[in-house]
N, C-alpha and C positions, 0 to 999 in steps of 0.2 A: 504494500500500500504506500503510495506517495503522499507526503504531507508537506505543507509549507505554511509559514505564518502569514495569515491574512492581514490582521491589524490588532492593535491594542485598543480596547474601548474604555473610555473614561467619562464618568458622569461629572458634569460641572454645574456650578451654581449660576454662572454667567457665560453663556456660549460666546458672545462677542469678545469679552475680555480674554477668554482662553484662546480663541482663534487668533486674536491680535498678538498675544504673547508668542505662540508657536510660529506664526508667520514672520514676526520680527526676528526670530531665531534662525529662519531660513526655510521652514516648511512651506509648502504650497497647498492651497485649498483646491482639491480636485472634485469636490462635489458637496452639495448641501441639499437637505430635504427635510420635510416634516413627515413623520411616519406615525401611523395608527392603524387600528383595525385588527381583525381576527388573526392575520398572519403575524403581527408583532406580538399580540397576546400569547400566541402559541410559541413563537421562537424565543421570546424573552421569559415566558412563564409568569407574566404579570398582567392581570386583567385590567382593561382600560388604559393600557400603555399608549401614551401619546407624547412624542418628543420631537424637538428640533435637533437635527444632527449636522455635523460637518465632518467630512473626511479630508485629512491632510496627509501629505506625502513628503518624504525627505527628498532632497535634490537628486540623490542617486537612484530614486525610483523603487527602492527595496523596502523601506520602512513606511508604515502607515499607522496613523492614530485616528480613531473615530471618537470625536467628542460629541456628547449628547447632553441636552438640557431638557429635563422632564417638564412637560406641560401638565400631564396627569399620569399617575397620581403625583401629588406634590412631592418634590424631592425631600429626602430625609437627611438632615445635617448630622454629621458624626465628628468625633474628635479627630484631629490630624493623626496620621499614622505615626506610631512610635517606632524608632529605629530598629528595635529588636522584636517587633510584633510579627507574628506569623501571618502570611498572606501576601497579596500584591504589595510590592514595596516601592518601586520607582520605575521611571522610564529614563533611559540613558541615551545620550547623543555624543558622538565624536564631533569636535569642532576644530577648526583651523587655528583659532586664537581664543583662548579661554578668557582673556581680559576683555576682548570685544564682546564675547557672549555674555559675560557678567555685566558689562555696561548696558547691554540690551535688556537683560533681566532686571537690572536696577530701575530702568525706566518704567517697568511694570510693578515696582515695589517689591521685587523678589531679590533676596540677598543670600549669600552662602550661609548654611546652617552654622558653620564654625569658621571656615577659611578654605584656602586652596592647599591641597596636599600634593606631595611629590611621591609617586609610587615607583620606587626603584629606578629613578631616572628614565622611566619609560613613559609615564603619563603625569601630567598635572591634572588633578581632578577635584571636583567639589560637588556638593549637593546644594540645591536651592529649593525652597518651597515655593512653587509656582501658583498660578491661579487655582482657586478652589482647594488649596492645600496639597496639590499634586507635587510629589517629590521628583525633581528632575536632576539627573546627574549629567554634568558636563565634563568631558575629558579631552584634553589636548595631548596628542602624541609628541613626546620630546626626545625620544631615543629609539633605537632599534634594538 
């Protein structure tokens, strides 16, 4: 059986703010829609599911993120993910210049959780808490 990653889905509180953040980082919006009906109830397993969605893609064409903002039922707020919590943790991106990426993130009110780390002179990397509490890892290759 062949398998490939299609996308990562992330529920957000403000679709436009989340789209703006990821577009500024370099992703491209490849589609938008409002979805509802029996097929979404069945696929998602949530009766009355109604959401605005945006599909974004990385410049290399391989990575996709689907952002969705619930219209119905009302979205449920939860506490931000704790670093050692079991479950979905983060979305990670390679960037050419971590300082530029952090400048873009800062324009959206998103800053490193602690700072920029050097991983064995291979990567400079950091985690930022993005829109809707999404943890985003940024990594710049600095060695081979």
